[in-house]
C-alpha positions in Angstrom: -15.1 -38.0 -21.2 -12.4 -40.4 -19.9 -12.7 -42.0 -16.4 -9.8 -39.8 -15.3 -11.5 -36.6 -16.5 -14.7 -37.7 -14.7 -12.8 -38.4 -11.5 -11.3 -34.9 -11.7 -14.8 -33.3 -11.9 -16.1 -35.6 -9.2 -13.4 -34.4 -6.9 -14.1 -30.8 -7.7 -17.8 -31.3 -7.0 -17.0 -33.1 -3.7 -14.8 -30.2 -2.6 -17.6 -27.8 -3.3 -20.2 -29.8 -1.4 -17.9 -29.9 1.7 -17.0 -26.2 1.4 -17.8 -24.6 4.8 -18.4 -21.2 3.3 -17.8 -19.2 6.6 -16.6 -15.6 7.0 -14.0 -14.6 9.6 -16.3 -12.3 11.5 -14.4 -13.1 14.8 -11.0 -12.0 13.4 -10.7 -8.3 14.1 -7.8 -6.2 15.5 -4.3 -7.4 16.3 -3.7 -11.1 16.8 -0.2 -12.1 17.9 -0.7 -15.5 16.2 -1.6 -14.0 12.8 1.2 -13.4 10.3 1.9 -9.7 9.7 0.4 -8.6 13.0 3.6 -7.9 14.8 3.6 -4.6 16.7 7.4 -4.4 17.2 8.0 -1.3 15.1 8.3 2.5 15.5 5.5 3.5 13.2 2.6 5.5 14.6 -0.5 3.3 14.7 -3.8 5.0 13.7 -6.0 2.0 13.4 -5.7 -1.8 14.0 -6.2 -4.3 11.2 -9.7 -5.5 10.3 -11.4 -2.8 12.4 -13.7 0.1 11.4 -13.8 3.6 12.6 -16.4 4.3 15.2 -17.3 7.6 13.5 -16.1 9.6 10.6 -16.4 7.1 7.7 -18.8 9.4 5.9 -21.3 6.6 5.2 -24.5 6.8 7.3 -24.6 3.1 8.3 -24.4 1.9 12.0 -21.0 0.9 13.3 -21.9 -2.8 13.6 -23.2 -2.9 10.1 -20.1 -1.3 8.7 -17.9 -3.6 10.7 -19.7 -6.8 9.5 -19.8 -5.7 5.9 -16.1 -4.6 6.0 -14.9 -7.9 7.5 -16.9 -9.9 4.9 -15.5 -7.7 2.1 -12.0 -8.1 3.4 -12.4 -11.9 3.2 -13.3 -11.6 -0.4 -10.3 -9.4 -1.2 -8.0 -11.9 0.6 -9.6 -14.7 -1.5 -9.2 -12.7 -4.7 -5.5 -12.2 -4.0 -5.1 -16.0 -3.7 -7.0 -16.5 -7.0 -4.8 -13.8 -8.6 -1.6 -15.6 -7.5 -2.9 -19.0 -8.8 -4.0 -17.4 -12.1 -0.6 -15.8 -12.5 1.2 -19.2 -12.0 -1.1 -20.9 -14.6 -0.5 -18.0 -17.0 3.2 -18.5 -16.8 3.0 -22.3 -17.2 0.5 -22.6 -20.1 1.7 -25.2 -22.7 0.4 -27.4 -25.5 -0.7 -26.9 -29.1 -4.3 -26.2 -28.1 -3.5 -24.3 -24.9 -0.5 -22.1 -25.1 -1.7 -19.1 -27.1 -5.5 -19.2 -26.3 -5.2 -19.9 -22.6 -2.3 -17.5 -22.2 -4.6 -14.7 -23.4 -7.7 -16.1 -21.5 -5.8 -16.1 -18.2 -4.6 -12.5 -19.0 -8.2 -11.5 -18.9 -8.8 -13.4 -15.7 -5.9 -11.7 -14.1 -7.0 -8.2 -15.2 -10.6 -8.7 -13.9 -9.3 -10.1 -10.6 -7.0 -7.1 -10.1 -10.0 -4.8 -10.8 -12.2 -6.6 -8.3 -9.5 -6.5 -5.6 -9.3 -2.7 -6.0 -13.1 -2.3 -6.0 -13.6 -4.3 -2.9 -10.5 -2.9 -1.1 -11.9 0.6 -1.8 -15.3 -0.3 -0.4 -13.6 -1.7 2.8 -11.9 1.7 3.2 -15.1 3.6 2.5 -16.8 1.7 5.3 -14.0 2.9 7.6 -12.1 -0.4 7.6 -8.5 -1.4 7.1 -8.1 -4.0 4.2 -5.6 -6.9 4.8 -2.5 -6.5 2.7 0.1 -8.8 4.1 0.4 -11.7 1.6 0.7 -14.5 4.3 -2.2 -13.0 6.3 -4.4 -12.9 3.1 -3.9 -16.6 2.5 -4.6 -17.3 6.2 -7.9 -15.4 6.0 -8.9 -16.5 2.6 -11.8 -19.0 2.2 -10.0 -20.5 -0.9 -6.5 -21.9 -0.7 -3.7 -22.0 -3.3 -3.1 -25.3 -5.0 0.0 -27.3 -4.0 3.2 -26.0 -5.6 4.4 -27.7 -8.8 3.5 -28.1 -12.4 0.3 -30.1 -13.2 -1.7 -30.7 -16.3 -3.6 -27.7 -17.9 -6.9 -29.4 -17.1 -5.8 -29.8 -13.5 -4.9 -26.1 -13.4 -8.2 -25.0 -14.9 -10.3 -27.3 -12.7 -8.6 -25.8 -9.6 -9.4 -22.3 -11.0 -13.0 -23.2 -11.6 -13.3 -24.5 -8.1 -12.1 -21.1 -6.8 -14.5 -19.3 -9.0 -17.5 -21.3 -7.8 -16.5 -20.7 -4.1 -16.1 -17.0 -4.7 -19.5 -16.8 -6.3 -21.1 -18.6 -3.4 -19.5 -16.3 -0.8 -20.3 -13.2 -2.7 -24.0 -14.2 -3.1 -24.1 -14.8 0.7 -22.9 -11.2 1.4 -25.2 -9.7 -1.2 -28.1 -11.3 0.6 -26.8 -10.1 4.0 -26.1 -6.6 2.7 -29.7 -6.4 1.5 -30.9 -7.4 5.0 -28.8 -4.7 6.6 -29.6 -2.0 4.0 -26.0 -1.6 2.8 -27.0 -1.0 -0.8 -23.6 0.5 -1.7 -22.0 -2.8 -1.0 -24.7 -4.6 -2.9 -24.0 -2.6 -6.0 -20.2 -3.2 -5.8 -20.6 -7.0 -5.2 -23.3 -7.4 -7.9 -20.9 -6.1 -10.5 -18.1 -8.3 -9.2 -20.4 -11.4 -9.1 -21.5 -10.9 -12.7 -17.9 -10.8 -13.8 -16.9 -13.8 -11.7 -19.8 -15.8 -13.2 -18.4 -14.9 -16.7 -14.9 -16.1 -15.6 -16.3 -19.3 -14.3 -18.2 -19.8 -17.5 -15.0 -19.3 -19.5 -13.2 -22.0 -17.5 -16.2 -24.4 -17.6 -16.4 -24.0 -21.4 -12.7 -24.6 -21.9 -13.0 -27.8 -19.8 -16.0 -29.1 -21.7 -16.0 -32.4 -23.6 -15.5 -31.2 -27.2 -12.3 -30.2 -28.9 -10.9 -30.9 -32.4 -8.9 -33.9 -31.0 -11.4 -35.3 -28.5 -14.4 -34.9 -30.8 -12.7 -37.1 -33.4 -11.8 -39.7 -30.6 -15.5 -39.8 -29.5 -16.6 -40.5 -33.0 -14.1 -43.2 -33.6 -15.0 -44.8 -30.3 -18.7 -44.8 -31.2 -19.7 -42.2 -28.7 -21.1 -39.8 -31.4 -19.3 -36.9 -29.7 -22.1 -36.5 -27.1 -21.6 -33.6 -24.8 -21.0 -34.5 -21.1 -23.2 -33.3 -18.2 -21.4 -31.9 -15.2 -23.9 -30.4 -12.9 -22.8 -27.7 -10.4 -23.7 -28.2 -6.7 -27.2 -26.9 -6.0 -26.1 -24.6 -3.1 -23.8 -22.7 -5.5 -26.8 -21.5 -7.3 -28.5 -19.9 -4.3 
């Protein structure tokens, strides 16, 4: 692994270690400073954004439990929309002899899975009596992951940024699964456990593509006397909790 490659992973690990990992539990209802929250229209309002119904959701959980779970879930679906947009960009910009065909199809799968998870989580928000956030700018504002800076970068940079997103998504989903168990919201647990397993698979795909070995790099290692030894890139310990 070259010094530049190592520096890239060091930066990724540093970003993960400093990740605050907080949910927006204080952001509920209309906020005049939030994009997409303008009330200057003639539509009939039935429910404010990021709120849950007091009664009538059809799920026998207390109001406060449904509200906390719905807000956390909404943060996930906002983050997944950001991940989806970044995956789409990388899918469009794949290039290179070893990248174009294989990564083009790999990112297709990541896009499909992410769209599925957005729908699963958005549906769960609605079932809890909530209103999922749908405005694109608001989604990015509420998301705990942020889209990379605009522009074309190397394929390894693209995939490292995607891997960082996946590790953060996993960490936040695990936090809610633990909290949902504490509150007895086993429906949300079931939804998120399926999503988590899929996200772990997607993270593994990215990690494997970024690993040391390739037909080109393996030969370079041998010529340089490195015997093509596999590198060791540990994930941050808190991401495994």
